[in-house]
C-alpha positions in Angstrom: 94.8 99.2 94.1 97.2 101.8 92.8 100.9 101.8 93.4 101.8 104.3 96.1 105.5 104.1 95.2 105.2 105.1 91.6 101.8 106.9 91.8 100.6 105.1 88.7 96.9 104.4 88.6 96.2 107.0 91.2 93.0 109.1 90.8 94.2 112.6 90.2 92.1 115.3 91.9 92.2 118.6 90.0 91.5 120.5 93.3 94.2 118.8 95.3 96.1 121.3 97.5 99.9 121.6 97.4 99.9 120.5 101.1 97.8 117.4 100.3 100.1 116.6 97.3 103.1 116.9 99.7 101.5 114.4 102.0 101.0 112.0 99.1 104.7 112.2 98.2 105.6 111.7 101.9 103.4 108.6 101.9 105.3 107.4 98.8 108.6 107.9 100.5 107.6 106.2 103.7 106.2 103.3 101.8 109.4 103.0 99.8 111.5 103.1 103.0 109.3 100.5 104.6 109.4 98.1 101.7 113.1 98.5 100.7 114.7 99.6 104.0 116.3 102.3 101.8 118.2 105.4 102.9 115.9 108.3 103.6 118.1 110.9 101.9 118.3 108.8 98.8 114.5 108.2 98.8 113.9 111.9 99.1 116.3 112.7 96.3 114.7 110.0 94.1 111.2 111.3 94.7 112.2 114.9 94.0 113.9 113.8 90.7 110.6 112.4 89.4 108.9 114.3 86.6 105.3 115.5 86.8 105.1 115.7 90.6 102.5 118.4 90.3 102.1 121.4 92.6 103.3 120.5 96.1 104.6 122.2 99.2 108.3 121.3 99.0 109.1 122.5 102.5 106.3 120.5 104.0 107.3 117.5 102.0 110.9 117.5 103.3 109.9 118.3 106.9 107.3 115.5 107.1 109.4 112.9 105.3 112.6 113.5 107.3 110.7 113.9 110.6 108.7 110.8 110.2 111.6 108.6 109.2 114.1 110.1 111.7 111.6 109.6 114.5 110.0 106.4 113.4 111.0 104.3 116.5 109.4 106.8 118.9 106.3 107.2 116.6 106.0 103.4 116.4 106.0 103.2 120.2 103.3 105.9 120.3 101.1 103.9 117.8 101.6 100.4 119.2 99.2 100.6 122.2 96.4 101.7 119.8 96.9 98.9 117.3 95.0 95.5 117.2 98.1 93.7 115.8 101.9 94.2 115.6 103.2 96.9 113.4 105.0 94.3 111.2 101.5 92.9 110.3 100.2 96.2 109.0 100.0 96.6 105.2 102.8 99.0 104.0 100.2 101.6 103.1 98.5 101.5 106.5 101.9 101.6 108.2 103.0 104.6 106.1 99.8 106.5 106.6 99.8 105.9 110.4 103.5 106.9 110.7 102.9 110.1 108.8 99.7 110.8 110.8 101.4 110.1 114.1 104.3 112.4 113.2 102.0 115.2 112.3 99.9 114.8 115.4 102.9 114.6 117.7 105.3 117.1 116.2 103.5 119.3 113.7 101.0 121.3 115.7 100.4 124.0 113.2 97.8 121.7 111.5 94.7 121.1 113.6 94.4 117.5 114.7 91.1 117.0 112.8 92.8 118.1 109.6 95.7 115.7 110.2 93.3 112.8 110.8 91.2 113.8 107.8 94.3 114.0 105.5 95.4 110.5 106.8 92.0 109.1 106.1 91.9 110.5 102.6 95.4 109.1 101.9 94.2 105.7 103.1 91.1 105.9 100.9 93.1 106.7 97.9 96.0 104.3 98.3 94.9 101.7 100.8 92.7 98.6 101.0 88.9 98.7 101.1 88.5 99.5 104.8 92.0 100.7 105.6 90.8 104.3 106.1 88.5 103.2 108.9 91.4 101.5 110.7 93.6 104.6 110.2 90.8 106.8 111.5 90.3 104.7 114.6 94.0 104.5 115.5 94.7 108.2 115.0 91.5 109.1 116.9 92.8 107.2 119.9 96.3 108.7 119.6 95.2 112.4 119.2 94.1 112.9 122.9 97.4 111.4 124.0 99.6 113.8 122.0 97.3 116.8 121.7 95.4 116.7 125.0 94.7 120.5 125.2 93.4 120.7 121.6 91.2 117.6 121.8 89.7 118.6 125.1 88.1 121.7 123.4 
């Protein structure tokens, strides 16, 4: 497994979009926050100071990282009923992907819910354990109708 905090050992996709790369960096930041209980502004600053970040959507990165971390308690409450175990027992990668996915589903309606779930699944496939992406998909599939009722009813 590659290290989501440093990004070392991660398969690089040449066709990765700037929005997807922003989500990878957000995942890195949430992971770091979860593992170190660090300050979100310091984590953001540290990530932005790294070299070779590649092309990424800076505005999306900041919006998603700050939003997910600032609203983590409410997002955790939204996720909890859809989990098969306590949040504390999730791997840091699963937790980070789910927190990001929950924030995007609940607060970032410009991305269609299917895109949000797909992006979360792809992040879990790249950085998570063997079947972590299936778990992420299942949890976010259950959450989507709760926070995007009108869109999921179509």
